N, C-alpha and C positions, 0 to 999 in steps of 0.2 A: 169816206173816209176811213182809208185801213189803220188801225191799232197794232205797232210791230210788238213785240218782246218789252223793247227799252220804255218805248211808252208805255205800257202796261203796268211794268215793277214802278217807275215814277207814281202813275196813279195810283197805284196799292199802298206804296208808302203816302203819299199824301193823304189818300183816306184814311191810314192808318192813325197818324199823327190828329187830325182833325179829331178821331173818337176818342182818344187820350186827353186832346185838348179841351173837347166838351166835357167829359167826365170832372178832370181837375178843375173848370171852372164851376161846373154844378158844385160839387164837394166844399169848398172854398168858398161859396155863397151864400149856400142853407143854411139858416139858423139856428135848424134841428142840428146839423152836424159843428158842436162847440166844441174847439179845440183849444182854446185860450187854458190857462191855469184851472185848476177846479177852484181855486182860493186867492186873492189877493195879496195876501199876508203870508205869502210860500216859504219864506224863509225865518220869518217869528215861529209859523209853526212847526219848520223844521229843528229850532231851536229848542220848542217845546219839547219834544218827541225827544232829543237826544237828551233832556234834563229826566224824561217818563224810563228813558234806556238805566241812566245812570242809579235812578231808584231803584230799579230792578237789580241791577248788579250787588247794590247795596246790600241788600235782601239777602243777595245769595254769597257776598262775602261778609257777611256778619257770625255765620256761623248757625244761626238761626233758624228757624223751619215753621213754618203757618200752616196749622194743619185745618179743613173743613170737612164737619162731619154730620151725616143728615140724622137726627134723632127725632123718637116721639113729639117731643116739644118744637122743636122747630129746626133750625140751621144753626150749626154752634161753630164755633170759629176759636180756634185754640193761636192765641200768639205765641211768637218765639219766648221760650222759659227765661232766656238770657237779657230779655229787656222786662225792666220794672214798669208794671200796669197804670203806675199814676202818673208814668212821664209820657206815655203815648198819647198825641193828638192827632186827629183824623177823621176819615168819613169811609164808612162802606157802601159803595153803590152798586144797585141790583140792574140789570138790563137785560127787557125782556125783548127779545128779538119780533117774536111775532104780535105782538100789541104794547106800544108805546104807553098805552097809559096803565100798565100795572109796573113801568120802572119806577122806582124811589131808591134814596139814599139816608141812610141813619149815621148820625155820628157815634165815632167809636168809644162804647163805654163795655169796661172792662172790668169783671168779677173774678180773682183769680185766676187771669190768663186765657178768662174764657169772656166769650160776647155770643149773646143768642137771639137769633132773628126767629121771631113766632111763625111759627107755621101756618097761623091765618093769615099770612103776608104772604106767603107763597103759594102759587099754584103750580100743581103738575108741570113739567115741561121742561125747557131747555131756558137756563138762566147764564147770563156774562154778568161775571162780579169782576168788581175793581175794588180793592182795597189801598188806598194810600193815606200814610201816617209818617210823622215826624215823633222821631224821639233824640233826647241829646241833640238837637241841630240838626240832624241827618236825615233825611227822605226817606222813605220804602216803599215802594209798592208792590202788589200783588194783582195778578188777573189770572181767570180760570174762568172755565165753562162747565157745569155740571146739568145734569137733568135730575132734576127733583121729582 
């Protein structure tokens, strides 16, 4: 049987379509290629993320700044001077990307607009810091990364 150009082109297209369909079936049926949403409560988490964005913008809009400084005693956090330290409630979370056993959270305890995280709790390396607090009913959030 002799194959002419027309038959060859049709066979090439049919082979290419079979090749593509094979990979589509493999990709959609492979359990390792999970392509569903990362979380079932995606929309609720999106609302929580929007609240975090609002809390971050509250800090920027308040006119105050939060300062973090490394001292010999540890990590010193200076809260905005326009906020009364007695009315600030919240928590400081420190996350160590390289070792989850080193992660910890402390309640905000301020004296003279300062909070000190002792040096013995912090190892040298990268830390992600998240400070969330409320002041007079408004939520504030500050995030940063630092190398200690």
